[in-house]
C-alpha positions, 0 to 999 in steps of 0.5 A: 157314173151317178145315181139320182144325179149324185156322184158314185164310186163303184168298188168291188161290185158294190155301188157306194152312193150318197144320196141327200134326200129331204132334210139331210138323210143319207142313203148308203151302200146298195148292192146292184141287182137284187133287192129285198121287196122292202128295199125296192119299195123304199127305192120306188118311193124315193124315185117317185117323191124326189122333187127336182131343183127346177120344180114344177118345170122338172117333175119327179119321176112318174109312176111308170118311170119309177116303177120301171126303174126299180124293177129293172135294177132289181133284175139287173137290166140296164138300158138307156131306154129306161126311164125314157120309154116309161116317160109318156106312159105315166100319170094315166098316159101323159095326164089323160087319166087312163091306165095307172102307170103302176100297171104299165110299169109292172107290165113292161117290167114283166116283159123285160123278164119274160117277153118275146124275143121273136114274133114266133115266141108265144106271148101267153106266159107274160099275158098270164103274169100281167093279167094276174097283177091287173086283177090283184091291182084292181081288187086292192085299189078298186079302179085301174085308171089314173082318173078313177084312183085319184078322183081328179083330172090331172090334165087341168092346172087346178087338178094337177095341183090338187094332186101334188098337194094331197094325192101324190105323196099319199095314195100314188106312192102307196101304189107305186110301193104296192107295184114293186112288192107284187112284181117281185112276187110274181118274179120269184114264183 
């Protein structure tokens, strides 16, 4: 078993994890399942900012991957599909500048929590929650697309370089933090 690529030890329902971050900071024991909004905000920021040893070939988890990882852990959901299902969705759908992955990740997590199990089920309750989140997101950030939010064409080498230099660890990190905070509020309503 591992967490963020580091070995873990499960003892009496508590997941003990030692993760080396940045300049030797250590993140100690985390309970599995439900976390406070603040803990989730820190977790999603770590997922989003942690650059792998082979960066830029390997990349930090994108916005959608980071949000779905943190929120499904919060919900106690496990699947081999997470974060893989979100890989092509982040960064405005594979660097295309479309819908922000913070919106897509929250929509996916709300689907995990409230989504249909049959085509005979009514999707309205999930749609209402996602619509409310999208409205709050747009009111807060002024836009819903990656290109509008970043002001960059991250599909180009220059745009992607500028994104990592001046946007990723700043404005976009604040957006992933916002996403999990608002999603938890919706889930706890």
